[in-house]
C-alpha positions in Angstrom: -0.2 0.0 -0.2 1.0 3.7 -1.0 2.5 6.2 2.3 0.1 8.2 0.7 -3.4 8.9 -0.2 -4.6 7.8 -3.2 -3.7 9.6 -6.5 -4.0 10.0 -10.2 -1.6 11.4 -11.7 -1.4 13.5 -15.5 1.5 13.7 -17.4 0.7 17.5 -19.5 1.9 17.6 -23.2 -1.0 19.0 -24.3 1.1 22.5 -24.9 2.2 23.4 -28.4 5.6 23.3 -28.5 6.6 26.7 -30.3 10.0 27.4 -28.9 10.8 23.2 -29.8 9.3 24.2 -32.8 6.1 22.8 -32.9 5.1 19.2 -32.9 4.3 16.6 -30.0 7.8 17.4 -27.8 6.8 14.7 -25.2 7.6 11.5 -28.4 11.6 12.8 -29.2 14.0 10.5 -27.9 16.1 10.8 -24.8 18.1 7.8 -24.4 16.9 5.1 -26.9 12.8 5.5 -25.8 10.6 9.4 -25.8 10.3 11.6 -23.5 7.2 10.7 -22.4 7.7 6.7 -22.0 10.8 8.6 -19.7 8.3 10.4 -17.4 5.6 7.8 -17.7 8.0 5.0 -16.5 9.1 7.3 -13.1 5.4 8.5 -12.4 3.5 5.4 -12.6 5.1 3.9 -9.4 4.2 6.7 -7.5 0.3 6.4 -8.6 -3.1 4.7 -8.6 -3.1 5.3 -12.6 -1.5 7.7 -14.5 -3.2 9.5 -17.5 -2.3 11.8 -20.7 -3.6 15.4 -21.5 -2.9 16.1 -25.2 -5.2 17.7 -27.6 -5.5 16.9 -31.6 -5.7 13.3 -32.5 -4.9 10.8 -30.2 -3.7 8.2 -32.6 -0.6 10.2 -32.6 -0.2 9.3 -28.8 -0.5 5.3 -29.9 2.9 3.9 -28.6 1.7 5.1 -25.2 -1.6 2.8 -23.5 -2.5 5.6 -21.1 -6.0 7.5 -21.5 -5.5 10.4 -23.4 -7.7 13.2 -21.9 -8.2 16.4 -24.1 -8.4 19.9 -22.4 -12.2 20.7 -21.8 -11.8 24.8 -22.2 -11.4 25.5 -25.9 -8.3 27.9 -27.2 -5.6 26.0 -25.8 -5.4 28.1 -22.2 -2.3 26.7 -20.7 -1.5 23.7 -18.6 -4.2 25.0 -16.1 -6.8 23.3 -18.4 -4.9 20.5 -18.5 -4.9 19.6 -15.2 -8.5 20.7 -15.3 -9.1 17.9 -17.4 -7.7 15.5 -15.1 -9.5 16.8 -12.2 -12.8 16.6 -13.9 -11.8 12.8 -15.4 -10.8 11.4 -11.9 -14.7 12.4 -10.9 -16.3 10.5 -13.3 -13.4 7.8 -14.0 -11.6 7.2 -10.7 -14.4 8.8 -8.1 -12.5 7.2 -5.2 -9.2 9.6 -5.7 -9.2 12.6 -3.9 -5.6 13.4 -5.9 -3.8 14.5 -9.1 -0.6 14.8 -9.2 0.3 16.7 -12.6 3.8 16.8 -14.4 4.8 18.2 -17.8 5.7 15.7 -20.4 9.0 17.3 -21.0 11.0 16.3 -17.1 12.3 12.8 -17.9 14.3 12.9 -14.4 11.2 13.6 -11.9 12.2 12.3 -8.5 10.8 8.3 -7.6 10.0 9.9 -4.4 8.2 13.5 -6.0 4.4 11.9 -5.0 5.5 11.3 -0.9 6.7 13.8 -0.4 4.1 16.5 -1.6 1.8 14.5 0.1 3.9 14.6 3.7 4.4 18.6 3.5 1.0 19.1 2.0 0.1 17.3 5.6 2.7 18.8 7.4 1.5 22.4 6.8 -1.9 22.0 6.2 -2.1 23.4 2.4 -4.6 22.8 -0.2 -1.8 22.1 -2.7 2.1 21.4 -3.1 4.7 22.2 -5.8 7.9 20.5 -6.5 11.0 23.2 -5.8 14.5 23.0 -6.8 17.2 25.1 -6.1 15.4 28.5 -6.0 12.9 27.9 -8.3 9.2 26.5 -8.1 7.8 23.9 -10.8 4.0 25.0 -10.3 3.0 22.8 -13.1 4.6 19.9 -10.8 1.9 20.3 -8.1 -0.8 18.3 -6.5 -4.2 18.9 -6.6 -7.0 18.6 -4.9 -10.3 17.0 -7.2 -12.8 18.7 -5.0 -11.2 22.5 -6.8 -12.3 21.5 -10.3 -15.2 23.6 -10.4 -13.2 26.9 -8.6 -10.9 26.4 -10.9 -13.3 26.0 -13.9 -14.7 28.9 -12.6 -11.4 30.6 -12.7 -10.1 29.9 -16.0 -13.3 30.2 -17.8 -15.1 33.5 -15.5 -12.0 34.9 -14.4 -9.3 34.3 -17.3 -6.9 33.4 -14.8 -4.5 31.9 -16.9 -1.0 31.1 -14.9 -1.1 28.3 -12.8 1.5 30.3 -9.8 -2.0 33.1 -9.6 -4.6 30.0 -8.9 -2.6 27.9 -6.7 -1.1 30.9 -4.8 -4.7 32.1 -4.2 -5.5 29.0 -2.6 -3.0 27.8 -0.2 0.3 26.3 -1.8 3.3 24.2 0.0 6.5 23.0 -1.8 9.0 20.4 -1.3 12.3 21.1 -2.5 15.0 18.6 -4.2 18.5 19.9 -4.2 19.9 20.4 -8.1 22.8 18.4 -7.7 24.3 16.0 -9.0 22.0 17.6 -11.5 18.2 18.9 -11.3 15.4 16.4 -11.0 13.0 18.5 -12.6 15.0 19.9 -15.9 12.7 20.1 -18.6 13.1 20.3 -22.0 11.8 23.5 -24.5 14.5 24.1 -26.8 16.6 22.1 -29.6 19.8 23.0 -26.9 18.2 22.0 -24.2 17.3 18.5 -25.7 20.3 17.8 -26.8 22.0 18.9 -22.8 18.8 15.9 -21.9 21.0 13.5 -24.1 24.8 14.6 -23.0 23.2 13.9 -19.0 21.5 10.6 -20.2 24.9 9.0 -21.1 26.8 10.6 -19.0 24.7 8.6 -15.8 24.3 5.7 -18.2 28.3 4.9 -18.3 28.8 5.8 -14.9 26.2 3.4 -14.0 28.2 0.7 -16.0 31.2 1.6 -14.5 29.6 1.2 -11.2 28.6 -2.0 -11.8 32.1 -3.6 -13.2 33.7 -2.2 -10.5 31.2 -4.3 -8.0 31.8 -7.0 -10.2 36.4 -6.9 -9.4 35.4 -6.6 -6.1 33.1 -9.3 -5.8 35.4 -12.1 -4.0 36.7 -15.1 -6.3 
């Protein structure tokens, strides 16, 4: 049993990827697999199910068996629309789950204790929301959301015109759990071709490091 309340994961992939030149950024290759697969592999063991927020023709995402949930607010209003879609989907399809964790589809190194730590800081501070941070940066789209706030969020998006995740989250009450940025930032996100190259270098470095450590341990075994 997970050490925290049941939580649905949503991978946010509904953006337009303008800085990457358009297209489906989560399908870009990293370390022999897609960014989407990398995120899913880290998020799935922490959750009671994972869905994908994406717009357009869902068949292009056939590599994943995740339910594809499009925005329920038109016009590509940003990541808050993806969060709202996930909250509303959870209320209908997974009504026993009261929490949703959102993670962008371009953050392939999210920590394995993400969901547990966000629940822990939320409970300790008695805040309704909790987001991740690293260094001096808060990552508002890597956040724990209560399903019961879905009506409030829909009103903010459609009536108040709220678009910034930070604005809505802080207004409701937001706790923060922080991770170190060494040896690398676990919330490194890939927005540009240059950042994709940097991520590939990082993956290659750690792959080589793990191989060297494994070989060293073999050599140290008694004969």
